[in-house]
C-alpha positions as CSV (number, residue, x, y, z in Angstrom):
1,M,-14.4,-3.4,4.8
2,K,-14.3,-6.4,7.2
3,K,-12.1,-4.9,10.0
4,P,-13.7,-2.7,12.8
5,Y,-13.5,0.8,11.5
6,V,-14.7,4.4,12.3
7,F,-17.0,6.5,10.3
8,I,-16.2,10.1,9.9
9,S,-19.2,12.5,9.5
10,Y,-18.2,15.9,8.3
11,S,-19.3,18.9,6.2
12,R,-17.6,19.2,2.8
13,Q,-16.2,22.6,3.9
14,D,-14.1,20.6,6.4
15,R,-12.7,18.2,4.0
16,E,-9.1,19.3,4.4
17,F,-9.3,18.6,8.3
18,T,-11.0,15.3,7.6
19,E,-8.4,14.1,5.1
20,K,-5.7,14.9,7.4
21,L,-7.4,13.1,10.3
22,S,-8.2,10.0,8.1
23,A,-4.6,9.7,6.9
24,A,-3.2,10.0,10.5
25,L,-5.8,7.3,11.7
26,R,-4.8,4.9,9.0
27,V,-1.1,5.3,9.8
28,A,-2.1,4.6,13.5
29,G,-3.7,1.2,12.3
30,V,-7.3,2.5,12.6
31,E,-9.5,1.8,9.7
32,T,-11.7,4.8,8.5
33,W,-14.7,5.2,6.4
34,T,-15.5,8.6,4.6
35,D,-17.6,9.2,1.5
36,V,-14.6,10.4,-0.6
37,E,-12.6,7.3,0.2
38,N,-15.1,4.6,0.2
39,I,-17.6,5.4,-2.5
40,A,-16.5,4.6,-6.1
41,A,-17.7,6.5,-9.2
42,G,-21.0,5.2,-10.3
43,E,-22.2,3.8,-7.0
44,N,-25.3,4.9,-5.2
45,W,-24.2,7.6,-2.8
46,Q,-26.9,7.3,-0.3
47,S,-27.0,3.5,0.0
48,K,-23.2,3.3,0.4
49,I,-23.3,5.8,3.2
50,E,-26.1,3.9,4.9
51,E,-24.1,0.7,4.6
52,G,-21.0,2.4,5.9
53,L,-23.0,3.7,9.0
54,L,-24.6,0.4,9.7
55,Q,-21.2,-1.4,9.9
56,A,-19.3,1.3,11.8
57,R,-18.4,0.9,15.5
58,V,-17.6,4.5,16.1
59,L,-18.8,7.7,14.4
60,L,-16.5,10.7,14.6
61,Y,-18.8,13.8,14.5
62,V,-16.7,16.8,13.1
63,A,-18.3,19.9,14.6
64,S,-17.6,23.3,13.2
65,R,-19.2,26.4,12.0
66,N,-20.2,24.5,8.9
67,T,-21.9,21.5,10.6
68,S,-25.3,23.1,11.3
69,T,-25.8,23.9,7.7
70,S,-24.9,20.3,6.4
71,E,-28.0,18.2,6.0
72,W,-25.9,15.2,5.2
73,V,-24.2,15.3,8.6
74,N,-27.5,15.6,10.4
75,Q,-28.9,12.6,8.4
76,E,-25.8,10.5,9.2
77,L,-26.1,11.3,12.8
78,R,-29.7,10.3,13.0
79,A,-29.1,7.0,11.2
80,F,-26.2,6.0,13.3
81,M,-27.9,6.8,16.6
82,R,-30.4,4.1,15.8
83,G,-27.7,1.5,16.3
84,P,-25.4,0.6,19.2
85,G,-22.2,2.4,18.1
86,R,-20.5,5.0,20.0
87,I,-20.2,8.7,19.0
88,I,-17.1,10.9,19.6
89,P,-17.6,14.7,18.8
90,L,-14.5,16.4,17.4
91,I,-14.2,20.2,17.8
92,I,-12.2,21.9,15.1
93,D,-13.1,25.6,15.5
94,D,-14.5,28.0,18.1
95,D,-18.1,27.5,16.8
96,G,-17.7,23.7,17.2
97,P,-19.1,23.4,20.8
98,A,-22.3,25.2,19.8
99,A,-22.7,23.0,16.7
100,I,-22.9,19.8,18.8
101,P,-26.5,18.6,18.7
102,E,-28.2,18.3,22.1
103,P,-28.0,14.5,22.2
104,L,-24.4,14.7,21.9
105,Q,-23.7,17.3,24.6
106,Q,-23.2,14.5,27.3
107,F,-20.3,13.0,25.3
108,Q,-16.8,14.0,26.0
109,W,-15.3,15.7,22.9
110,A,-11.8,15.8,21.4
111,D,-10.7,19.4,21.1
112,F,-8.7,19.9,17.8
113,R,-8.7,23.8,17.9
114,S,-5.1,24.1,19.1
115,E,-2.6,21.1,18.9
116,F,-3.6,18.5,16.5
117,D,-1.1,15.9,17.9
118,D,-2.4,16.3,21.5
119,A,-6.1,16.0,20.5
120,F,-5.2,13.1,18.2
121,Y,-3.6,11.2,21.0
122,S,-6.7,11.7,23.2
123,L,-8.8,10.5,20.4
124,L,-6.7,7.3,19.9
125,T,-7.0,6.7,23.7
126,A,-10.8,6.8,23.4
127,L,-10.9,4.6,20.3
128,H,-8.7,2.1,22.1
129,E,-11.2,2.0,24.9
130,V,-14.0,1.3,22.5
131,Q,-12.4,-1.0,20.0
132,G,-10.1,-2.9,22.3
133,A,-6.4,-3.5,22.3
134,E,-6.5,-6.1,19.7
135,S,-8.0,-4.0,16.9
136,L,-5.6,-1.3,17.6
137,A,-2.5,-3.7,18.1
138,K,-0.9,-2.1,15.0
139,A,-1.2,1.5,16.3
140,R,2.1,3.2,15.8
141,F,1.4,6.8,17.2
142,I,3.4,6.9,20.4
143,S,4.8,9.9,22.2
144,R,7.5,10.5,19.7
145,G,5.1,10.2,16.7
146,Y,6.3,8.5,13.5
147,V,8.9,9.0,10.7
148,F,8.3,8.4,7.1
149,I,11.0,6.2,5.4
150,S,11.7,7.2,1.8
151,Y,13.8,4.6,-0.2
152,A,14.2,2.5,-3.3
153,Y,13.0,-1.1,-3.0
154,Q,16.5,-2.3,-3.9
155,D,17.7,-1.0,-0.5
156,A,15.1,-2.9,1.6
157,S,17.7,-4.9,3.4
158,F,19.3,-1.8,4.9
159,V,15.8,-0.4,5.7
160,E,15.0,-3.5,7.7
161,K,18.1,-2.6,9.9
162,L,16.9,1.0,10.2
163,K,13.4,0.0,11.3
164,L,14.8,-2.3,14.0
165,H,16.9,0.6,15.2
166,L,13.9,3.0,15.2
167,K,11.8,0.4,17.2
168,K,14.6,0.0,19.8
169,R,14.8,3.8,20.3
170,G,10.9,4.1,20.6
171,Y,10.3,5.7,17.3
172,A,7.4,4.6,15.0
173,Y,7.6,4.6,11.2
174,W,5.7,4.4,8.0
175,D,6.9,2.2,5.3
176,F,5.0,1.8,2.1
177,R,5.9,-2.0,1.9
178,E,4.1,-3.0,5.2
179,S,2.2,-0.1,6.7
180,E,-1.6,0.2,6.5
181,R,-2.7,1.3,3.0
182,N,-6.0,2.7,1.8
183,Y,-6.5,1.4,-1.7
184,Q,-9.7,3.4,-2.3
185,V,-7.6,6.7,-2.5
186,D,-4.9,7.5,-5.1
187,Y,-1.5,6.6,-3.8
188,T,0.1,10.0,-4.2
189,L,-2.8,11.6,-2.2
190,E,-2.5,9.2,0.6
191,L,1.3,9.7,0.7
192,E,0.9,13.4,0.9
193,G,-1.1,13.0,4.0
194,V,1.4,10.5,5.5
195,I,4.4,12.9,4.9
196,Q,2.5,16.0,6.2
197,N,1.7,14.2,9.5
198,A,5.1,12.7,9.9
199,E,7.6,14.0,12.4
200,A,10.4,13.6,9.9
201,T,11.3,12.0,6.6
202,L,14.3,9.7,6.4
203,S,15.6,9.5,2.9
204,V,18.0,6.6,2.1
205,I,20.4,7.8,-0.5
206,S,21.9,5.5,-3.1
207,P,22.3,5.0,-6.9
208,N,18.9,3.2,-6.5
209,W,17.3,6.1,-4.8
210,K,18.5,8.4,-7.6
211,K,16.8,6.2,-10.2
212,S,13.6,5.8,-8.2
213,P,10.5,7.6,-9.8
214,T,9.2,8.7,-6.4
215,S,12.0,8.8,-3.8
216,M,13.3,12.3,-4.9
217,Q,9.8,13.6,-5.1
218,E,9.1,12.6,-1.6
219,M,12.2,14.4,-0.3
220,H,11.1,17.6,-2.3
221,F,7.5,17.5,-1.0
222,S,8.7,16.9,2.5
223,K,10.6,20.1,2.4
224,E,7.7,21.9,0.8
225,V,5.3,21.0,3.6
226,G,7.9,21.6,6.3
227,T,8.6,18.0,7.4
228,P,12.3,17.8,8.5
229,V,14.3,15.6,6.2
230,F,17.3,13.5,7.2
231,L,19.5,12.2,4.4
232,L,21.0,8.8,5.1
233,R,23.8,8.1,2.6
234,L,24.0,4.3,2.1
235,S,26.1,4.5,-1.0
236,D,27.3,7.2,-3.2
237,P,24.7,8.2,-5.8
238,G,27.2,10.3,-7.9
239,P,26.9,13.9,-8.6
240,T,23.3,14.8,-7.9
241,L,22.0,18.4,-8.1
242,S,19.1,18.0,-5.7
243,L,21.7,17.0,-3.0
244,A,24.2,19.6,-3.8
245,G,25.3,21.5,-0.6
246,L,23.1,19.2,1.7
247,T,24.6,17.4,4.6
248,C,24.1,13.6,4.7
249,I,24.5,11.2,7.6
250,E,27.1,8.6,6.4
251,F,26.2,4.9,6.3
252,T,28.7,4.0,3.7
253,G,31.0,2.9,6.4
254,S,30.0,1.7,10.0
255,H,26.2,1.5,10.3
256,A,26.7,1.7,14.0
257,N,28.3,5.1,13.7
258,G,25.6,6.2,11.2
259,F,22.8,5.2,13.6
260,E,24.6,7.1,16.5
261,K,24.7,10.3,14.4
262,L,21.1,9.8,13.2
263,D,20.0,9.6,16.9
264,S,21.9,12.8,17.7
265,K,20.6,14.7,14.8
266,M,17.0,13.7,15.5
267,K,17.4,14.6,19.2
268,S,18.6,18.1,18.0
269,F,15.3,18.6,16.3
270,G,13.4,17.7,19.4
271,L,12.5,14.2,18.1
């Protein structure tokens, strides 16, 4: 990993939080290193972790009720403190403050016990100060968050217009064709994290969408995890059971009218 990155040190019992955090950071343009993502089967576990620590610019120390019993976390911290990198503690439960080792008590922590988005924005600000504007130039987490765009690649020309519209309105987006990817992780697992952290999913409906092996699954998964779904009908897909009874925003005619209705619909959801 050649780009500047952050190393996430955590107890295995806190893996769910760590995976969510790592996915959110990658979408925001911040490279991350965790043992699960960056160590392939058959590689020497300890040597790869040491390599990851030595090259990291920042260590995110996940503090929780599980931290004090994790010898790996303590070893990672001791190794990282021998270098010049910065450490940012992350509090994820009420036992977190007490779990922060004495050498880290002087550092300002990010409090993830309540609102994830608020704490994440504070963390991004701190990372921006450490890594500089250039390394975070691709960060897309702004006040409105980001939307996930689900579509068939044949409809990419329309999606380019959609992305331009979103940019003008101050919305960020995640598009599998251009957004930061983590090729060490199974694509479907990465996609789950992206969708779960998105403010909304925009599904571009067309005959191509209906034939896509993943687009319909992305729509259903978004609903399953509670991510609002907006259906943008670019062209008529024909009778489709999964769309029966659902309202679509029409783009079959004037795209300008469609974008206006999309703006109104998103605002009604507080986006």
